[in-house]
C-alpha positions as CSV (number, residue, x, y, z in Angstrom):
1,M,40.2,-63.1,34.7
2,Q,38.0,-65.3,35.0
3,E,38.7,-68.8,32.8
4,L,36.4,-69.0,29.7
5,R,33.9,-71.5,29.1
6,H,33.9,-73.4,25.9
7,V,31.5,-76.3,24.7
8,T,33.2,-78.5,22.3
9,S,32.2,-81.4,23.2
10,I,29.3,-83.1,25.2
11,N,32.3,-83.9,27.8
12,D,33.1,-80.1,28.7
13,L,29.6,-80.2,30.2
14,S,29.7,-82.4,34.0
15,V,26.1,-84.0,34.6
16,D,25.0,-81.2,36.9
17,E,25.9,-78.6,34.1
18,I,24.0,-80.3,31.8
19,E,20.9,-81.2,34.3
20,A,21.2,-76.9,35.1
21,I,20.8,-76.3,31.5
22,F,17.7,-78.5,30.8
23,S,16.3,-76.9,34.2
24,L,16.6,-73.4,32.8
25,A,14.9,-74.7,29.2
26,Q,12.3,-76.1,31.2
27,K,11.7,-72.7,32.9
28,Y,11.6,-71.1,29.5
29,L,9.0,-73.6,27.9
30,R,7.1,-73.2,30.5
31,D,7.1,-69.1,30.9
32,L,7.2,-68.2,27.2
33,R,5.6,-71.1,25.4
34,D,3.3,-70.8,22.7
35,P,-0.6,-71.5,24.0
36,H,-1.3,-73.3,21.4
37,I,1.6,-75.9,20.6
38,A,3.1,-76.6,24.1
39,H,6.8,-77.2,22.2
40,R,7.4,-74.0,20.9
41,I,8.8,-71.0,22.5
42,A,6.7,-67.9,21.1
43,R,7.4,-65.0,23.3
44,S,11.0,-63.1,23.9
45,I,13.0,-61.7,27.1
46,A,15.1,-58.8,27.8
47,D,17.8,-61.0,29.9
48,A,20.4,-61.1,26.9
49,R,20.1,-56.9,26.1
50,G,23.2,-55.9,24.7
51,S,24.3,-59.2,23.8
52,I,25.9,-60.9,20.5
53,L,25.8,-63.8,19.2
54,A,28.0,-64.9,15.9
55,C,27.3,-68.1,14.2
56,L,30.4,-69.0,11.9
57,F,29.3,-71.9,9.9
58,Y,31.3,-73.3,7.1
59,E,28.9,-76.1,6.4
60,P,25.4,-75.8,5.1
61,S,22.7,-75.6,8.6
62,T,19.4,-75.0,9.2
63,R,18.0,-76.1,12.8
64,T,21.3,-75.3,14.0
65,R,22.3,-72.0,12.9
66,L,18.5,-70.7,12.9
67,S,17.5,-72.1,16.9
68,F,20.7,-70.5,18.1
69,E,19.9,-67.3,16.2
70,T,16.1,-67.2,17.2
71,A,17.5,-68.5,20.7
72,M,19.8,-65.6,21.3
73,L,16.7,-62.9,19.9
74,R,14.2,-65.0,22.1
75,L,17.1,-63.6,25.3
76,G,16.4,-60.1,24.1
77,G,20.2,-60.1,22.5
78,K,21.3,-59.8,18.8
79,S,22.7,-62.3,16.1
80,I,25.4,-61.7,13.6
81,S,26.2,-64.4,11.2
82,S,28.5,-65.8,8.4
83,A,26.6,-68.7,6.8
84,D,28.5,-69.1,3.3
85,P,32.5,-69.6,3.6
86,A,32.2,-68.3,0.0
87,T,31.2,-64.6,0.8
88,S,33.8,-64.4,3.6
89,S,37.1,-64.4,4.1
90,A,37.6,-68.1,4.0
91,A,37.2,-67.5,0.2
92,K,40.1,-65.1,0.3
93,G,42.3,-67.9,2.3
94,E,41.7,-66.5,5.8
95,S,42.1,-68.6,8.8
96,L,39.7,-70.1,11.2
97,A,42.3,-69.3,13.7
98,D,42.3,-65.8,12.3
99,T,38.4,-65.4,11.8
100,V,38.2,-66.4,14.9
101,R,40.4,-63.8,16.7
102,V,38.9,-60.8,14.4
103,A,35.5,-62.3,15.2
104,S,35.6,-62.4,19.3
105,N,35.9,-58.9,19.0
106,Y,32.4,-58.6,17.4
107,A,30.5,-60.8,19.6
108,D,29.9,-62.5,23.2
109,V,29.8,-66.0,22.1
110,L,31.2,-67.7,18.8
111,V,28.9,-70.8,17.4
112,I,31.4,-72.6,15.2
113,R,30.4,-75.1,12.4
114,H,33.5,-76.7,10.3
115,P,34.1,-79.3,7.9
116,R,37.4,-80.6,9.7
117,D,37.4,-82.1,13.1
118,G,38.6,-80.8,15.8
119,A,37.7,-77.5,14.5
120,A,36.2,-76.3,17.5
121,K,38.8,-76.9,20.0
122,L,41.3,-75.3,17.5
123,A,38.7,-72.3,17.7
124,A,38.6,-72.3,21.2
125,T,42.2,-72.0,21.5
126,Y,42.6,-68.5,20.3
127,A,39.1,-66.7,20.9
128,N,38.7,-64.5,23.7
129,V,35.5,-64.9,24.0
130,P,33.0,-68.3,24.5
131,I,33.2,-70.9,21.8
132,V,30.2,-73.6,20.8
133,N,30.5,-76.9,18.9
134,G,27.7,-76.4,16.6
135,G,29.0,-79.7,14.9
136,D,33.0,-80.3,13.6
137,G,33.6,-82.8,11.0
138,A,32.7,-86.1,12.6
139,H,34.1,-85.3,16.0
140,E,30.9,-84.2,17.7
141,H,27.6,-82.1,18.1
142,P,27.3,-81.6,21.8
143,T,24.2,-78.9,22.0
144,Q,22.3,-81.6,19.3
145,T,22.9,-84.3,21.8
146,L,21.0,-81.9,24.6
147,C,18.2,-81.2,22.5
148,D,18.2,-85.1,22.1
149,L,18.5,-85.6,25.8
150,F,15.6,-82.8,26.8
151,T,13.7,-84.9,24.1
152,L,13.5,-88.2,26.1
153,L,12.9,-86.7,29.3
154,Q,10.1,-84.4,27.5
155,E,8.4,-87.7,26.0
156,G,8.7,-89.2,29.6
157,K,11.5,-91.1,29.7
158,N,13.9,-91.7,32.9
159,L,17.4,-91.3,31.1
160,N,19.3,-94.0,33.9
161,K,18.6,-97.4,32.4
162,M,16.4,-96.4,29.7
163,N,16.5,-98.6,26.6
164,I,17.5,-96.6,23.2
165,V,18.4,-98.6,19.8
166,I,20.3,-96.4,17.7
167,Q,20.7,-96.6,14.3
168,G,22.3,-95.9,10.7
169,D,25.9,-94.3,9.9
170,L,27.4,-94.5,13.1
171,K,30.9,-93.7,11.8
172,G,30.1,-90.7,10.2
173,S,27.8,-89.1,12.6
174,R,29.5,-86.4,15.3
175,T,25.7,-86.3,16.5
176,I,26.2,-90.1,17.2
177,H,29.3,-89.7,18.9
178,S,28.5,-87.0,21.9
179,F,24.9,-88.7,22.2
180,V,26.6,-92.0,23.3
181,Y,28.7,-90.6,25.5
182,A,26.1,-88.7,27.2
183,L,23.9,-91.8,27.2
184,A,26.2,-93.9,28.9
185,R,27.3,-91.2,31.9
186,F,23.5,-91.1,32.5
187,G,23.3,-95.1,32.3
188,A,21.2,-95.9,29.5
189,N,21.7,-99.0,28.0
190,I,23.0,-98.2,24.5
191,M,21.8,-101.0,21.3
192,L,23.5,-100.3,18.7
193,M,22.2,-101.5,14.4
194,P,24.5,-99.6,12.9
195,A,24.5,-99.8,8.8
196,K,26.9,-102.0,7.1
197,G,30.2,-100.6,7.3
198,M,29.3,-97.9,9.6
199,E,30.3,-99.0,13.1
200,L,30.8,-96.8,15.8
201,P,35.1,-95.8,15.3
202,S,37.1,-97.5,17.5
203,H,38.3,-94.7,19.6
204,V,34.5,-94.1,20.6
205,D,34.2,-97.8,21.8
206,W,36.8,-97.8,23.3
207,R,36.0,-94.3,25.5
208,L,32.6,-96.2,25.8
209,R,34.4,-99.2,27.7
210,N,37.1,-97.8,29.4
211,E,36.3,-94.4,30.5
212,L,32.2,-94.8,30.9
213,K,32.6,-97.7,32.1
214,C,29.8,-99.1,29.5
215,Y,30.2,-103.1,29.1
216,T,29.3,-105.1,25.7
217,V,27.2,-107.8,26.0
218,P,28.1,-111.2,24.5
219,R,25.9,-111.3,21.6
220,A,24.5,-114.3,22.5
221,R,22.7,-112.9,25.2
222,Y,20.7,-110.8,23.0
223,E,20.6,-112.0,19.6
224,K,17.3,-114.3,19.6
225,D,15.1,-111.5,20.3
226,N,16.6,-108.5,18.9
227,A,18.9,-109.9,15.5
228,S,19.4,-106.8,13.9
229,V,21.5,-105.2,17.3
230,D,25.1,-105.1,16.3
231,A,26.2,-104.2,19.9
232,L,24.8,-103.6,23.4
233,Y,26.5,-101.5,25.9
234,V,25.3,-101.4,29.6
235,T,26.1,-98.9,32.3
236,S,26.5,-100.5,35.5
237,N,26.2,-98.9,38.9
238,K,29.1,-100.3,40.6
239,P,31.4,-100.2,37.3
240,H,34.3,-102.1,38.4
241,Q,31.9,-105.3,39.7
242,L,31.5,-107.3,36.3
243,S,29.8,-110.0,37.8
244,L,26.8,-107.0,37.8
245,I,26.1,-107.6,34.2
246,S,24.7,-111.3,34.7
247,D,22.1,-109.6,36.3
248,I,20.7,-107.0,34.0
249,D,17.8,-108.4,31.9
250,V,19.8,-108.2,28.8
251,K,16.6,-109.4,26.1
252,V,14.6,-105.9,26.6
253,K,11.4,-107.8,28.5
254,K,10.1,-104.2,29.3
255,G,10.5,-102.9,25.4
256,I,12.5,-100.2,23.8
257,D,11.7,-96.8,25.4
258,A,13.6,-94.8,22.3
259,M,14.7,-94.8,18.8
260,Y,17.2,-92.5,17.5
261,V,18.2,-92.5,13.7
262,T,20.7,-90.8,11.3
263,R,20.8,-90.4,8.1
264,F,23.7,-91.6,5.5
265,Q,26.4,-88.5,5.9
266,K,27.0,-88.4,2.3
267,E,29.7,-85.2,2.6
268,R,31.8,-87.5,4.9
269,W,31.7,-90.8,2.6
270,T,33.4,-91.3,-1.1
271,E,31.3,-93.9,-2.1
272,K,27.7,-94.4,-2.5
273,S,25.4,-95.7,0.4
274,Q,24.5,-99.2,-0.2
275,D,21.4,-101.3,1.9
276,Y,21.4,-98.4,4.1
277,P,18.8,-99.3,7.0
278,T,14.8,-97.8,6.4
279,I,12.4,-97.8,9.5
280,D,8.2,-97.8,8.2
281,S,5.4,-98.3,10.1
282,R,6.0,-102.0,9.4
283,F,9.5,-101.9,11.0
284,L,7.7,-100.5,14.7
285,K,4.5,-103.1,14.7
286,D,6.9,-105.4,17.1
287,R,5.1,-105.0,20.5
288,K,8.7,-104.2,22.0
289,Y,8.7,-101.2,20.1
290,S,4.7,-100.5,21.5
291,K,6.1,-97.2,23.7
292,T,9.1,-95.9,21.7
293,S,9.6,-92.6,21.2
294,L,11.3,-92.0,17.7
295,L,14.0,-89.4,17.6
296,H,15.8,-88.0,14.3
297,P,18.5,-84.8,14.4
298,L,17.3,-84.0,11.0
299,P,17.7,-83.7,7.8
300,R,16.0,-86.9,6.6
301,V,16.6,-88.9,3.6
302,N,15.1,-91.7,2.9
303,E,15.9,-93.8,5.8
304,L,12.4,-92.4,7.8
305,D,9.2,-92.9,6.2
306,I,7.3,-89.4,6.2
307,A,4.1,-91.9,6.6
308,L,5.1,-91.9,10.4
309,D,4.7,-88.3,11.0
310,S,1.5,-88.5,12.4
311,D,2.3,-91.6,14.5
312,R,1.7,-90.4,18.5
313,R,5.6,-92.0,19.0
314,A,7.0,-89.7,16.4
315,A,9.3,-87.0,18.3
316,Y,11.7,-85.8,15.9
317,F,9.7,-82.4,14.9
318,R,9.0,-81.7,18.5
319,Q,12.4,-82.4,18.9
320,A,14.0,-79.9,16.4
321,A,11.5,-77.2,18.4
322,Y,13.3,-78.0,22.1
323,G,16.9,-76.4,20.3
324,V,14.9,-73.0,20.9
325,P,15.0,-73.5,24.7
326,I,17.7,-75.8,25.1
327,R,20.2,-73.3,22.8
328,M,18.6,-70.6,25.2
329,A,19.7,-71.7,28.3
330,L,23.1,-72.4,27.3
331,I,23.6,-69.3,25.8
332,S,22.2,-68.0,29.3
333,L,24.4,-70.3,31.4
334,I,27.4,-69.3,29.2
335,L,27.5,-65.7,29.3
336,G,25.8,-65.7,33.1
337,L,22.4,-64.2,32.6
338,D,20.5,-66.2,35.2
339,S,21.0,-64.9,38.6
340,E,20.5,-68.2,39.9
341,R,22.4,-70.7,37.4
342,S,25.7,-70.3,35.5
343,L,28.3,-72.3,34.1
344,Q,30.8,-70.6,35.9
345,R,29.9,-71.6,39.1
346,Y,30.8,-75.4,38.5
347,S,34.4,-76.3,38.3
348,G,35.0,-77.2,34.9
349,G,33.2,-80.1,33.2
350,F,33.2,-83.6,33.4
351,R,36.8,-84.2,32.7
352,A,37.4,-85.0,36.2
353,A,41.3,-85.6,35.5
354,D,43.6,-83.6,33.5
355,H,45.8,-85.5,31.5
356,F,49.3,-84.9,30.8
357,V,49.3,-82.7,27.5
358,Y,51.9,-83.7,24.8
359,D,52.9,-81.0,22.8
360,G,55.6,-82.0,19.8
361,H,55.4,-78.4,17.8
362,A,56.5,-79.6,14.2
363,S,58.4,-82.6,15.4
364,G,57.3,-86.1,16.0
365,I,54.1,-88.4,16.2
366,R,50.7,-86.6,14.1
367,C,47.2,-87.6,14.5
368,A,46.1,-90.2,12.4
369,N,42.8,-88.5,11.3
370,K,43.2,-87.4,8.1
371,N,40.1,-85.5,8.6
372,C,41.7,-83.8,12.0
373,I,42.0,-79.7,11.8
374,V,46.2,-80.2,12.4
375,H,46.2,-81.3,8.6
376,D,44.3,-79.1,7.2
377,S,46.6,-77.2,4.6
378,A,45.5,-73.4,5.9
379,E,44.6,-74.1,9.8
380,G,47.6,-76.9,10.3
381,K,50.3,-74.4,11.0
382,Y,48.0,-72.7,13.6
383,A,47.5,-76.4,15.3
384,S,50.3,-77.5,17.3
385,N,51.5,-81.0,17.4
386,R,49.4,-81.8,20.5
387,F,47.8,-84.7,22.6
388,H,46.2,-85.7,25.5
389,V,48.3,-88.8,27.4
390,I,45.7,-91.6,28.5
391,D,47.3,-93.2,31.7
392,G,46.1,-96.8,32.3
393,H,46.5,-100.3,31.2
394,D,47.4,-99.5,27.9
395,P,48.5,-96.0,27.5
396,R,47.5,-94.1,24.4
397,L,47.4,-91.1,22.4
398,R,44.3,-88.6,22.2
399,C,44.5,-85.8,19.6
400,F,43.8,-82.6,21.8
401,Y,42.1,-81.1,18.9
402,C,39.8,-84.4,17.1
403,E,40.0,-87.0,20.1
404,T,40.7,-89.4,17.6
405,D,43.4,-91.6,19.7
406,V,46.7,-93.6,18.3
407,E,47.2,-96.7,20.0
408,T,51.1,-97.4,19.2
409,F,54.0,-95.3,19.1
410,T,57.4,-94.6,20.1
411,V,58.8,-93.1,22.6
412,A,62.1,-90.8,22.7
413,N,64.1,-88.8,24.9
414,K,65.9,-85.7,23.2
415,K,68.4,-85.8,26.2
416,T,69.7,-89.3,25.4
417,K,69.2,-89.9,22.5
418,H,67.3,-93.1,22.6
419,Y,63.9,-94.6,21.5
420,D,61.8,-97.5,23.0
421,S,58.7,-98.7,21.2
422,D,56.8,-100.5,24.0
423,A,54.3,-97.6,25.2
424,T,54.8,-98.5,29.0
425,Q,57.4,-96.5,29.0
426,L,55.8,-93.4,28.3
427,R,54.6,-93.6,32.2
428,T,58.3,-93.2,33.0
429,A,59.5,-90.8,30.5
430,I,56.7,-88.6,31.7
431,A,57.0,-89.1,35.1
432,K,61.4,-88.0,34.6
433,H,61.8,-86.0,31.7
434,E,58.9,-84.7,30.5
435,R,61.0,-81.8,28.8
436,D,62.9,-84.3,27.0
437,L,59.9,-86.2,26.1
438,V,59.6,-86.8,21.9
439,L,56.8,-89.1,20.3
440,F,57.1,-91.0,16.6
441,A,54.6,-93.2,14.8
442,N,57.0,-95.8,14.8
443,A,61.0,-96.7,16.0
444,A,61.8,-96.4,11.8
445,D,60.8,-92.1,12.1
446,A,62.6,-91.9,15.2
447,E,65.6,-93.4,13.7
448,A,65.0,-91.1,10.8
449,A,65.3,-88.6,13.4
450,G,68.9,-89.7,15.0
451,Y,67.7,-91.5,17.5
452,S,68.6,-95.1,18.8
453,P,67.2,-98.4,20.5
454,P,68.0,-98.5,24.2
455,K,71.2,-100.0,24.9
456,R,69.5,-103.1,26.5
457,R,68.4,-104.1,23.0
458,R,71.5,-103.1,21.1
459,K,73.3,-105.5,23.5
460,A,70.6,-108.3,22.6
461,A,71.1,-107.6,18.9
462,N,75.0,-107.6,19.2
463,A,74.5,-110.9,21.0
């Protein structure tokens, strides 16, 4: 049986796969477009006849759900939805894992939206058909990123070395997290303008710098011309040569190619927004924004002035329309409907190397992200205690579900009943006794579970 291809993160797709999606979306846009509205799909085909898409949405949605349903209908297939958890078996206490196993018998591809980080990955663990992440908590929203990148291309932008400003709630926005990963992989220069206290999560920043080879440029290099920019990430063509940073024009003399604005994610914050940044025509009068394409994933609240809607630079309604051809292409490739293109032809997405997966079941360390699916009272029992072990200079653990990193932990051995708080011991532990490995949040937890320090430490303590 061929392994299923799920899309729970933008990093589940290789650059070649993303470009294949864009190529097919462009074909649909060319062949099926409305003759009067260039960015609108207006006709249907029969490629997906006999196929069914199911939307399992545990959070509100307009664009994502409707565009997925429209995409399947335009392909000639059928769509079914569970759009309100209050009217589904979730209201009776049914777990996502059980719902997915049941719905896998009713449809050929499932789109999941859920308030818990990592829910899509959990769903993929139990599904018998492909899972597509329609947004899970503050984790990721990969198909929105596909729409965003495609919009930039349609606006005539070159993703490589493009200067893009991203403003707003960068911490709570799952859209932003997928977006910055993709931008880094395509080689864009990313300038962040977060709202106060809403900077990128530390694990997203770490991945940009250490895995995607984005380098943060010292603030003094750009703050004169871009005083509101909090951080600038630059992707080098030769990421191992740090000296190349000095050759990059960090003053952005050629201007800003695109600006991406996002709303305050009020559903992910307990406190009310204060001093949230807004964009209006006065802000965009600066010469560096003269050729800027303005994007927003929508819905907007008060952060984007409606007076900008008639501005030639405003691309956000076109951006929403491109969700149909993009999702048509993704569905087609996942189901292998296109004779020339299929995700099944590629070798498994972006992750070039498989990290060792620590599966601690009910014992040991837990994910530090309190909104992770593993902490849900109904879902946690279906989510084993699993982490990717990220090897390197400073080994770390990455939650298998929500991809939040754990930087400090204690390594123990079930056989010797010893523990060690030196993270570098993890590498040795994996190499020598994978089956005996157990991880704890700290030494106190290890000792409470019956483990003792290594002999060398006990000898030092008794000396």
